[in-house]
N, C-alpha and C positions, 0 to 999 in steps of 0.2 A: 561504659554501658554496653550491654549485649545488643547486637544488631540482628535483625531478621532480614533474610534475603529471598527474593523470588527471581526466577528466570523466565523471561518471555521469549518464545521462539516464533518468528514470523519470517516467511520467505527463505527458510534455510539458515537464518541468522538467529543467534541466541544472545540476548542482552540481559545482564544481571542488574538488579536494583536492590541496594542495601539500605535498610531503614533503621533508625535509632529507636523506633517504637512501632507498634502495630496499628497506629491510628488509621491507616489507609490500606494496609496490606491484605486484610481479609476481604475487603470489597474488591481489590484488584484481582485476587484469586477467583472471585466469582465472575467479575467482568470479563476476564480473559480465559475462562474455562476452555480447556482443550489446547491452549497456547501457553499456558502458565504452569510452571512446576516449582516445587520448593527444594531446589538444590543450587549449587554454586557453579555449575559448569556453564560458562559463558565466555564469549570472545571480548566483551567489554562490560565492565561493572561500574555502575553509577552509585555514588553515595548521595542519598536523597535526604533533604531536610524540608521542613514546612515553614511557611510564613503567611500571616494573614494580611500583610501590608501589600500595597500595590507595588509591583516590581518594575514597572515602566509605565510611561504615559500613553503608549501607543497600543492599538488593538491588533494590528497585523504583526505577524512574525518577522523579526529582523534576524537574518542569518548571515554569518560571515566565516571565513577561514583565513587565519593570518599566515605569515610567511613560514612559521614553524609548524604548521599543520594543526593548530589548535582551532577547533570548531566552536562556534558560539551562537546559540539561538535564544532569543529573548522576546517576550511580549509582556503585557501587563500582569499575567498570572503565572509565568514561569521564567526561569533563567538557568540555562544549561550550558556547560562547557565540557568538551571531551577531546581526547587525543590518544591514539593507540588503543590500549585496553583498559583505560580508566577514564572516569568522568565524574562530574558533580552536577546535581540538580537542586535548585530551590524552587518550590512551587506552592501554590495554594493547595490546601488539603482537600482536593476534590477530584473525582474521576475525570471530569471534563478537562481540567488542566493537565493531568497526567496523560490522558489520551492524546491531546493536541501535541504535547511535547514528544511523546513516543513516535508519532507520525513523522515529525521532523527528523528525529534521530535515525529512524529506520530508512527514510528516504535517502539520507546521506550515505548510510552504511551500504545499502543495496546498490546505490549508484556506483560507489567505489568498486563494487565487485561485478561490474558489468551487468547489472540488473536494473529493473525499473519498478517503482511504485506507481500504479496507474489509476486514474479516475475511470473505473470500469466495473462492470459486473461480469461474472463468469459462471458458466454452468458446465456440468460434466454429463456427457451422453455417450453411452457405449464405451466408457473408460477413456474418452478423449474430451479435451476441454475446448470450449468456444467462448471467446471474449467479445463482449459488447461494449463499445466505447463511445464516448461523447461528452460534451460539457453538461453542466447542471441543466436539467429539464429536457434532455434529449431522449429519455426513456430507458435508462439503464435498469432501474428497478422494475419498471413495467415489463420490459422484454424478458427479464429473468423470471418473473412470476408467470408469464404467459408461455414460457418455453416448454413446460411439462417435464423438465429434467428432474432427475431424482436428487441431484446435488447442486445447490447454489453455493458457490464458494464465497461470494460476497455480492451485494447489490450496489456497492459504492467504491471500494478500493481493493485491488488485488496486487500481488507481487509477481513479477515476471523475471525469470532467469534463463540465460542461455546455458544449456548443459554441455558437458564435455563431448557427448556424442553428436554435437552439432544439431541439437533439437532445442526447441523453446518450450519451457515448462512454466506453468502458472500455479501459484499457491493461493489458498484461501487466506483471509485475514480476519481479525476480530473487528474490523472497521466497517460498519454498516451505516446506511443513511440515517440521519437524525439521531445519532448516537444509539441506534438500535443494536440489538444483539441477535445474531442468527446462529445456525448450527456451526460447529467448528469442524473444518476440514483442513488440518495443518499440512497434510502431505501434498506433494506436487503431482500435476497431471500434464501430459504432453498436449501442447496446443495444436489443434487441427486448423482452426480458422479464427481470424479477427474480423469483426464486423463493425464498421463505423455507422452509427445509427442516424436514420432520417425518417421522420414520421411521414406516413403516406396513407392513401386510401386502399392501396393494393400492396401485396407482399411480392417483392422482387429484389434481386441483387444486381449491383452494377460493378463491373471490374474497374479498378483504378490503377493508374501507373504507380511505379515505385516511389517517385518523388512526391506525389500527392499523398501516398500512404505514409511515408516518413513524416511529412508535415502534420498530418492528422494524428499520428501516433504521438509525436513530440508535444502537441498541444495538450495531450491528456496525461503527461508525465507529472507526478507530484515532485516538484523541484523548488527549493527555496534558495533565495539569493541569486547572485550572478557570478558565481565562481567559474572562471573559464574552464577549469578541469572538469567540473561537474557537467557543464553545458556540452563540452566536446564528448565526454564519455557517454552522456545520454543520447546525443546524436548518433554516435557510433553504434550504440546498442540498438537504437531504433532502426538504423540502416541494416544491421545484421538480422534483426528480427524479420523485417520485411523481405529480406532475401530468402528466408527459410519458410515463412508461414504464408498461406493464402490470405490475402487481405482484400476485402470488398466493402462497398457501401451496402447496408441493409435497409431498404425502404419497407416499412412495416405498418400495418393498421393495428388498432387496439383490439386484437382477438388472438385466440390461441395460435401459437406458432406452428406452421406446417413445415416440418423439417424436410420433407421430400422435395420441397421447392427451392431449398437452399443449395442443392448440388453437392 
C-alpha cells in the first residue's frame, strides 16, 4: 500500500512520519504549518499506524532507553520506539496524541545534540531573543503578550541550541499553551537574556549566581525518564548556556513591559 510522508522540522531537527493512509496527515499539515513539509528529507523516519484501543493503563508518559540505544515512550494513547534513523509509532488517530508523542521524541533528539526543549516563552526584539522561564502559572504567556515584541516564538515551549560560534540560539516551536496555535517562526535567533519569572507589584530584575541559574534552568527542561546520559547532557548544556547568556530573575507586574528598565 502506498504511504504518505510528512517532515516536521523543529529546533533545527527534521523528523519524518510515514503513514499508510491520509486519515490524519492533512490535519497535521494544518496543525504544524510553517514547521511541516511534504518531502522525505529527515534524520529519523517513523512508520505510523493507528489504533482505537487503549495502549497502556497509565496517563503519564513512561520513557526508557535500553542498553542497545532503543528508545521507548508509551502512555495510554501512544506507543513509540526509535533508534538511529528509524522508528515506529502506534497512536490514537488524534492531533492531541500525535502532539504529545512528538514532544517526547523531540525532547530526546534535541537533548542528544546538546540542546534543550524548555518550558518557556520567547520573544524577538531588535533581532535578538529574550526567554522567559518558569513553571506552570509563573506568567510565561502573560509576559510574552505584554512584551510588545513583534515576534512571539512560543508562549509555552521553545527549543534552545548552542551554536558553533559559542552562542546560544532559540527556535520557535508549534507547541503553544492549551494546544493553541500561534504564528510560525521556525528560524533561530541569538539569545540575549534569560529571565526567570517572579510576579510582583513592581518591575525590576535581580542578578543571580550561576549555580542558582543552572538549577532554575534545569527545572524548566522538558525531559522524560531518568536516563543518566540525558540527565548529564542536560546539566552540561544548562551550565554552558548560563556561562554564555545573561540570566536574571524578572519581577514583573501585569502591565506592558518597560524594556528600558531591563538593562
